[in-house]
N, C-alpha and C positions, 0 to 999 in steps of 0.2 A: 259362495257369497250371495248368490241369487236366492238360495233357500232361506238364509237368515233375513234377507230383505223382505221376503214374502211373509215370514213369521212376524217381523216387526210391523208390516202393513196390517196383518190380521189382528195384531194386538191393538193397533190404533183403531181399527174398525170395531173391535169388541168394546173399547173404551167409549167410542161414540155411541154405540148401542146401549151401553150402561147408562150414559147420561140421558139418552132419549127416554128410556124407561123411567128414570128418576124424575124427569120433567113431567112425563105423563102422570106419574103417581101424585106429584104435588098439585098439578093442575086438576086432577080428579078430586083430590081432597078439597081444593078451593071451590070447585063446582058443587060438590056434595054439601058442604057447609054454607053454601050460598054467599061466599065471599065475592066471587065473580059470577057473572051471569052469562049463560050461553046465548042470550039474545044479541050480545055483542058479536059482530061479524068476525073480528080478529080472534076472539076466544073460541068461537065456534069452529072457525077454519083450522086453528091450531089443534084443537081437540080432535077434530075429524082427521087431520093429517097424521097426528101421532097414533091414532087408532089404526089407520090404514097401514102404517109402518110396522106396528107391533102385533097386529091380529094374526098374521101368518105364523108367528112364533107361539102365540098363546093358544090358538085353536086346537092343535093336537094334544096339548097338555090338559086343556079343559075337559077333553073327552076322558082322560085317564084319571085325573085328580078328583077326589070326592068333593061334593058340594057341602061346604061348611057354613051354614046360615048366611048365605049371600056373600061370603068372603071369597074373593078370587085369589087363589094361591099361585096361579100361573106366572104372574110377574116375578114373584119371589123365587120360583123354581128357575126361571130364565136367568135371573141375576146370579143365583148360585152357580149355575152351569157356566155363565160367563166368567165368574171369578175362578172357577176350577180350571177352565181352559187357559185363562190369562196367567194364573199364578203357578199352575202345576204342569199341565200338559204341554203347552207351547215352550216353556223354558226347558223341559226335559227333552223335547224334540231338538231344540237348538243345541243343547249340550251333547246330545247323541251325534248330531251332525258334525259338530266341532271335533269330538273325540274320534270319529271315524274318518275325519279328513274329507268328508263329502262336500265340503263347502267350496 
């Protein structure tokens, strides 16, 4: 029972991380296209905070991924990994635990 609860907590945390990355993406687009301005303290703080949360995930991937004309593929790779974990790996672990009676 504890293992399934931990898997559910991990799925919730992955979902929160998914939304953090999506908000960061939209905020970055709004900043790049000058819809919102980083001179606003709230926007600047939000952008800085989101960068601090996601940079540890992106940094190792940026070293590996090729530089494609200034397009950062690291967020896309992280989102794909999150979906694979959430949709494939964690449910398979939960089913394995249930089948083996280890719950």
